[in-house]
TORTIDO-573429 format. One record per residue: residue in one letter; x, y, z of N, C-alpha, C in turn. Coordinates in pm, whole numbers, padded with zeros to 5 digits, always signed. Atoms other than C-alpha are relative to their C-alpha. Layout:
N
AXYZXYZXYZ ...
//
This chain:
89
M-00035-00083+00112+02032+04411+04857-00008-00087-00127 Y+00017+00068+00136+01962+04316+04492+00085+00069-00107 R-00061-00054+00117+02174+04362+04182-00089-00038-00119 I+00100+00015+00108+01941+04410+03888+00067+00040-00131 T-00051-00027+00132+02044+04396+03524-00117+00004-00101 L+00105-00022+00101+01819+04529+03248+00068+00027-00134 E-00049-00037+00137+01865+04559+02869-00115+00056-00081 C+00088-00055+00101+01695+04767+02605+00065-00021-00136 H-00053+00037+00131+01747+04631+02254-00047+00091-00110 G+00037-00077+00117+01741+04808+01917+00023+00148+00011 V-00029-00143-00021+01880+05139+02038+00084+00050-00120 P-00078-00050+00114+02001+05353+01746+00146+00030+00038 A-00144-00017-00027+02380+05360+01722+00036+00146+00028 A-00032-00138-00018+02384+05737+01700-00040+00053+00137 A+00051-00046-00132+02193+05777+02026+00052-00075+00118 G-00038+00088-00114+02329+05492+02236+00112+00048+00091 P-00109-00039-00092+02663+05615+02370-00033+00120+00086 G+00034-00118-00075+02536+05958+02469-00111-00029+00106 A+00111+00035-00093+02220+05811+02624+00053-00080+00120 A-00055+00077-00112+02422+05563+02829+00068+00086+00105 G-00066-00100-00094+02631+05846+02982-00105+00084+00072 D+00104-00085-00061+02325+06062+03041-00083-00077+00100 I+00087+00079-00091+02122+05783+03201+00084-00037+00126 T-00082+00026-00117+02413+05688+03428+00003+00120+00094 Q-00004-00122-00078+02445+06049+03542-00135+00030+00061 E+00133-00031-00055+02070+06091+03584-00033-00087+00120 F+00027+00092-00112+02043+05784+03809+00091+00041+00122 R-00091-00035-00112+02347+05889+04018-00039+00131+00067 S+00039-00130-00055+02214+06244+04061-00139+00005+00062 N+00140-00018-00041+01842+06192+04104-00072-00125+00054 Y+00063+00123-00055+01778+05836+04221+00086-00056+00113 P-00090+00039-00107+01954+05807+04556-00029-00143+00059 H+00034+00136-00047+01776+05479+04633+00060-00111-00086 E-00072+00095+00090+01962+05311+04341+00152+00020+00019 H-00142-00006-00031+02327+05231+04406+00082-00069-00109 N-00092+00059+00094+02629+05145+04193-00052-00011-00140 V+00069-00001+00130+02443+05243+03878+00101+00022-00111 V-00084-00014+00122+02614+05189+03544-00091-00034-00121 C+00070+00024+00121+02450+05219+03205+00105-00002-00112 T-00094+00012+00108+02647+05103+02898-00073-00024-00130 F+00059+00028+00134+02585+05074+02524+00096-00079-00083 A-00081+00083+00091+02717+04803+02292-00092-00078-00094 D+00074+00079+00098+02581+04648+01972-00149+00025+00005 G+00141-00030+00003+02250+04826+01985-00074-00025+00132 V+00063+00034-00128+02184+04733+02349+00047+00099+00114 L-00026-00078-00120+02160+04970+02646-00014-00096+00118 R+00004+00090-00117+02246+04774+02962+00008+00086+00126 L-00004-00074-00126+02164+04913+03305+00014-00105+00112 I-00023+00084-00122+02301+04756+03624-00010+00093+00117 A+00016-00077-00123+02193+04892+03961-00030-00091+00117 E+00030+00074-00124+02163+04778+04321-00096+00080+00087 N+00093-00063-00101+01884+04849+04571-00042-00105+00098 D+00039+00094-00105+01734+04697+04878-00152-00016+00012 Y+00144+00000-00009+01364+04710+04793-00076-00059-00123 D+00062+00032+00128+01299+04575+04442+00036-00140-00051 P-00047+00138+00033+01337+04193+04429-00046-00048-00138 E+00046+00041+00134+01152+04169+04095+00048+00099-00108 G-00051-00097+00093+01316+04472+03932-00099+00088-00066 L+00108-00072+00062+00983+04629+03849+00015+00151+00009 N-00022-00145-00017+01059+04975+03988+00111+00047-00087 L-00113-00037+00084+01395+04983+03816-00039+00002-00147 I+00047+00000+00137+01231+04891+03485-00073+00129-00031 D+00077-00122+00017+00990+05182+03525+00092+00123-00007 E-00094-00116-00003+01272+05428+03610+00089-00003-00127 F-00082+00012+00123+01485+05299+03316-00083+00050-00123 S+00089-00039+00110+01190+05339+03081-00016+00152-00007 D+00013-00148-00004+01138+05701+03193+00126+00066-00058 N-00124-00062+00048+01502+05779+03124+00024-00028-00145 I-00006+00026+00145+01505+05609+02786-00085+00097-00077 C+00085-00097+00068+01211+05822+02687+00053+00140-00001 A-00054-00135-00012+01387+06134+02808+00121+00022-00086 Y-00131-00018+00069+01720+06069+02633+00007-00062-00140 I+00005+00056+00137+01622+05870+02320-00142+00017-00053 A+00138-00023+00052+01323+06012+02132+00009+00027-00146 P+00100+00106-00032+01142+05889+01939+00070-00138-00008 F-00059+00133+00000+01218+05528+02015-00103-00096+00054 D+00101+00099-00040+01004+05217+02046+00069-00129+00030 G-00069+00117-00039+01233+04969+02210-00067-00072+00117 S+00059+00073-00115+01158+04712+02478+00108-00028+00103 I-00092+00023-00106+01318+04656+02813-00017-00146+00047 K-00004+00139-00044+01415+04306+02922+00071-00009+00136 L-00066+00034-00127+01488+04193+03279+00095-00115-00027 V-00100+00103+00025+01814+03999+03245+00022-00081+00125 S-00020+00076-00124+01870+03910+03610-00025+00090+00122 V+00000-00061-00130+01811+03992+03974+00074-00097+00090 K-00084+00084-00082+02074+03865+04207-00003+00053+00143 A-00006-00040-00136+02038+03876+04584+00144+00004+00049 L-00133-00014-00053+02357+04004+04739+00004-00030+00151 S-00009+00029-00141+02475+03884+05074+00064+00109+00082 
//
């Protein structure tokens, strides 16, 4: 199992809090392969933390996070950064 942390910088303050809640709910409802998902917003940064057992480089989660950002924050031209991938025992 891997715990993956991603960040998206430069998120508009007006959109961030609502998007964080919507993205958390979207992952919990429609991405059953992602576990313990939490998306938060602080200081212009959306942070997503999720666990899965198949994505050691976080690439799939980056793609899913990007799709959700596009759905809940439009128009927006931010970038997603892989912060960490931690193997859980």
